[in-house]
Rosetta silent file (secondary structure, phi, psi, omega in degrees, C-alpha in Angstrom):
SEQUENCE: MNEKDFLQQLQNRAKEQEQVMNGMPFPHIFTSVSVWLGNHPWRLLIPFAFLLSLVFHFTIGKGYDNLILKIFGGIDIVRLLTM
SCORE:     score description
SCORE:     0.000 S_00000001
   1 L     0.000  129.666  179.482   26.609  -25.716   12.342 S_00000001
   2 L   -85.915  175.230 -173.981   25.045  -29.131   12.176 S_00000001
   3 H   -65.033  -37.455 -178.600   21.477  -29.929   11.256 S_00000001
   4 H   -64.247  -44.808  179.097   20.286  -30.375   14.845 S_00000001
   5 H   -65.983  -38.829  179.350   21.554  -26.927   15.899 S_00000001
   6 H   -63.209  -45.163  178.776   20.095  -25.341   12.788 S_00000001
   7 H   -65.113  -37.364  177.955   16.648  -26.827   13.435 S_00000001
   8 H   -64.601  -41.680  178.520   16.825  -25.760   17.083 S_00000001
   9 H   -64.803  -40.167  176.180   17.688  -22.212   16.053 S_00000001
  10 H   -62.849  -41.215  178.365   14.760  -22.173   13.604 S_00000001
  11 H   -64.498  -40.500  178.409   12.398  -23.381   16.322 S_00000001
  12 H   -63.607  -42.678  178.580   13.640  -20.687   18.702 S_00000001
  13 H   -66.031  -37.114  177.809   13.089  -17.982   16.097 S_00000001
  14 H   -64.963  -39.730  177.707    9.619  -19.320   15.354 S_00000001
  15 H   -65.458  -40.551  177.793    8.761  -19.185   19.068 S_00000001
  16 H   -62.891  -43.065  179.494   10.044  -15.603   19.287 S_00000001
  17 H   -65.775  -38.314  177.645    7.970  -14.593   16.291 S_00000001
  18 H   -64.917  -38.354  177.318    4.898  -16.284   17.770 S_00000001
  19 H   -64.963  -39.700  177.907    5.396  -14.375   21.031 S_00000001
  20 H   -63.920  -44.548 -179.869    5.607  -11.095   19.109 S_00000001
  21 H   -64.765  -38.982  179.287    2.429  -11.928   17.203 S_00000001
  22 H   -71.824  -23.135  178.615    0.597  -12.902   20.398 S_00000001
  23 H   -78.765  -11.720  179.730    1.708   -9.664   22.049 S_00000001
  24 L   -74.932  153.417 -177.780   -0.050   -7.584   19.409 S_00000001
  25 L   -62.058  -43.202 -178.851   -3.492   -6.180   20.270 S_00000001
  26 L  -131.490   75.961 -173.523   -5.324   -7.959   17.436 S_00000001
  27 H   -64.176  -37.715 -178.366   -3.026  -10.678   16.076 S_00000001
  28 H   -68.276  -42.684  179.528   -5.680  -12.488   14.037 S_00000001
  29 H   -65.371  -43.388 -179.641   -6.944   -9.302   12.393 S_00000001
  30 H   -61.026  -46.625 -177.630   -3.408   -8.090   11.700 S_00000001
  31 H   -67.574  -40.121 -179.155   -2.320  -11.329   10.061 S_00000001
  32 H   -68.505  -39.929  178.848   -5.448  -11.678    7.941 S_00000001
  33 H   -68.012  -41.636 -179.545   -5.303   -8.041    6.763 S_00000001
  34 H   -66.452  -37.679  176.905   -1.582   -8.215    6.011 S_00000001
  35 H   -67.765  -42.026 -179.465   -2.012  -11.430    4.019 S_00000001
  36 H   -63.935  -45.577  178.671   -5.003   -9.965    2.171 S_00000001
  37 H   -68.733  -30.756  177.727   -3.166   -6.728    1.337 S_00000001
  38 H   -67.154  -34.222 -179.879   -0.072   -8.701    0.382 S_00000001
  39 H   -89.077  -30.213 -173.960   -2.040  -10.701   -2.174 S_00000001
  40 L  -135.533   62.959 -177.002   -4.464   -7.995   -3.342 S_00000001
  41 L   -69.232  -24.972 -177.650   -3.013   -4.498   -2.772 S_00000001
  42 H   -68.477  -21.160  179.437   -4.879   -2.998   -5.725 S_00000001
  43 H   -66.711  -22.995  176.897   -8.221   -3.516   -3.966 S_00000001
  44 H  -105.373  -42.059 -173.164   -7.257   -0.767   -1.566 S_00000001
  45 H   -69.606  -39.240 -178.516   -4.725    1.298   -3.482 S_00000001
  46 H   -67.757  -49.090  176.191   -6.745    1.940   -6.641 S_00000001
  47 H   -62.461  -36.608  177.931   -9.882    3.244   -4.871 S_00000001
  48 H   -64.066  -42.907  178.670   -7.702    5.276   -2.496 S_00000001
  49 H   -65.195  -37.907  178.194   -5.810    6.827   -5.418 S_00000001
  50 H   -64.821  -46.501  179.168   -9.088    7.598   -7.182 S_00000001
  51 H   -64.237  -41.205  178.690  -10.570    9.293   -4.103 S_00000001
  52 H   -64.160  -39.534  177.673   -7.356   11.227   -3.473 S_00000001
  53 H   -64.407  -41.039  177.222   -7.306   12.348   -7.087 S_00000001
  54 H   -63.151  -41.480  179.047  -10.924   13.548   -6.813 S_00000001
  55 H   -62.009  -46.731  178.901  -10.137   15.483   -3.633 S_00000001
  56 H   -64.685  -38.295 -179.476   -7.158   17.197   -5.282 S_00000001
  57 H   -63.691  -42.376 -178.163   -9.166   17.888   -8.430 S_00000001
  58 H   -78.088  -26.630  179.444  -11.980   19.576   -6.520 S_00000001
  59 H   -84.789  -41.740 -176.334   -9.702   21.526   -4.155 S_00000001
  60 H   -91.480  -36.708  178.257   -7.039   22.673   -6.620 S_00000001
  61 L    92.162 -143.783 -175.891   -9.091   22.695   -9.821 S_00000001
  62 H   -67.408  -24.164  176.763   -7.670   22.833  -13.337 S_00000001
  63 H   -60.661  -33.840  177.666   -4.184   23.436  -12.000 S_00000001
  64 H   -66.526  -42.597  178.168   -4.186   19.858  -10.719 S_00000001
  65 H   -61.144  -43.966  179.562   -5.082   18.546  -14.176 S_00000001
  66 H   -64.792  -39.331  178.694   -2.276   20.564  -15.739 S_00000001
  67 H   -62.971  -45.202  179.346    0.193   19.362  -13.103 S_00000001
  68 H   -63.264  -41.382  178.730   -0.683   15.708  -13.714 S_00000001
  69 H   -65.879  -35.212  177.015   -0.389   16.206  -17.464 S_00000001
  70 H   -69.286  -38.735  179.938    3.022   17.854  -17.041 S_00000001
  71 H   -63.342  -43.705 -176.675    4.232   15.043  -14.783 S_00000001
  72 L   -92.907    8.235  171.763    3.239   12.344  -17.257 S_00000001
  73 L    78.673   18.506  179.158    4.372   14.296  -20.309 S_00000001
  74 L   -83.508  165.749  175.953    0.979   14.939  -21.843 S_00000001
  75 L   -79.591  169.518 -176.384   -0.006   18.018  -23.777 S_00000001
  76 L   -80.144   78.050 -176.256   -2.152   20.654  -22.140 S_00000001
  77 H   -66.192  -35.471 -178.668   -5.486   18.979  -22.953 S_00000001
  78 H   -61.511  -42.543  179.360   -7.420   21.105  -20.487 S_00000001
  79 H   -66.357  -37.209  178.870   -6.363   24.272  -22.322 S_00000001
  80 H   -66.396  -37.475 -178.750   -7.280   22.688  -25.678 S_00000001
  81 H   -72.643  -29.047 -177.496  -10.737   21.725  -24.421 S_00000001
  82 H   -85.765   -6.079  179.639  -11.504   25.185  -23.031 S_00000001
  83 L   -76.632    0.000    0.000  -10.676   26.982  -26.303 S_00000001
């Protein structure tokens, strides 16, 4: 494949991708959010993990703490604290 054909193929793929992006309901919002999450995923994932952990802690109770400690290889600190 020569350079002219390669550049033409790249342009065609770029046009196809642009059509897909324009066909989305909110292309500007989607692209800005995906770029933001791609560069800074911890801004969403860390608070989400914290909230999810709180929900599990309050619904399951001390069993959740023991499960997390078993998963990460810790000793049973909850049992030591309640003695």
